[in-house]
Structures are given as C-alpha cells and as structure tokens.
C-alpha positions as CSV (number, residue, x, y, z in Angstrom):
1,X,227.3,160.4,-116.9
2,X,230.8,160.6,-115.4
3,X,234.0,160.0,-117.4
4,X,237.1,159.2,-115.5
5,X,240.3,159.8,-117.4
6,X,243.4,157.9,-116.3
7,X,246.6,159.1,-118.0
8,X,250.0,157.6,-117.3
9,X,252.1,159.9,-119.5
10,X,251.1,163.0,-121.4
11,X,250.0,162.4,-124.9
12,X,249.5,158.6,-124.3
13,X,246.9,156.9,-126.4
14,X,243.9,155.9,-124.4
15,X,241.0,153.5,-124.9
16,X,237.4,154.0,-123.9
17,X,236.0,151.5,-121.3
18,X,232.7,151.3,-119.4
19,X,232.1,150.1,-115.9
20,X,228.8,148.6,-115.1
21,X,227.9,148.6,-111.4
22,X,225.4,146.0,-110.2
23,X,222.9,146.1,-107.3
24,X,221.9,143.5,-104.8
25,X,219.5,141.9,-107.3
26,X,222.4,141.7,-109.9
27,X,220.8,144.4,-112.1
28,X,222.9,147.2,-113.5
29,X,222.5,150.2,-111.2
30,X,224.7,152.6,-113.1
31,X,227.5,152.9,-115.7
32,X,230.6,154.9,-115.7
33,X,232.9,155.6,-118.7
34,X,236.7,155.6,-118.2
35,X,239.6,156.1,-120.5
36,X,242.8,154.1,-119.8
37,X,245.9,153.1,-121.7
38,X,245.1,149.4,-121.8
39,X,243.1,146.6,-120.2
40,X,245.6,146.2,-117.3
41,X,245.3,149.8,-116.3
42,X,241.5,149.7,-116.6
43,X,241.4,146.6,-114.3
44,X,243.7,148.2,-111.8
45,X,241.4,151.2,-111.8
46,X,238.4,149.0,-111.0
47,X,240.2,147.4,-108.1
48,X,240.9,150.8,-106.5
49,X,237.2,151.5,-106.1
50,X,235.4,149.6,-103.4
51,X,231.8,148.7,-104.2
52,X,229.4,146.4,-102.2
53,X,228.2,144.5,-105.4
54,X,229.7,143.3,-108.6
55,X,231.3,145.5,-111.3
56,X,231.8,144.5,-115.0
57,X,234.4,146.1,-117.2
58,X,233.7,146.4,-120.9
59,X,235.5,147.8,-123.9
60,X,232.9,148.2,-126.6
61,X,231.1,144.9,-127.1
62,X,233.9,143.0,-125.3
63,X,233.5,142.1,-121.7
64,X,236.9,142.1,-120.1
65,X,236.1,140.9,-116.6
66,X,233.6,140.8,-113.8
67,X,234.8,141.9,-110.3
68,X,232.9,140.4,-107.4
69,X,232.8,142.6,-104.2
70,X,235.8,140.8,-102.7
71,X,237.9,141.6,-105.8
72,X,236.8,145.2,-106.5
C-alpha cells in the first residue's frame, strides 16, 4: 500500500484519506492512502492525478466525493 503525504507547512495537522480507484466494470481496482490538511487539499490532490476511470475520496466512513474520469 502506498501512502502519499501532502504537507503545506511544516508541523501542520494532517488528516488520513483513502482514494479508491475503479476499473472499467466500476469495481475497486486499488486503494491509496493519502494525508492532507483538509478536504479541499485532498480533492485538489485527486484532480492532479489523471485516471481512465472513476476515483472516490473517503475519510474514514465518510465519502467525500466521486471523481469521474473527466473530473480527475
């Protein structure tokens, strides 16, 4: 499992998020953990990574957003 750490300023509090990458059949193909300051930073991080299928961003049991290929 890969963990991306995104830090804005040193010592900043970060929150754990998980990205779920989907395949052509809309099944989860892999998950990646990231740590960001807040939801906005996590969503910006998802948008920076192109992927041919959907990506969902979760923080614990809370789904933050689903990014379709045109959005991610």
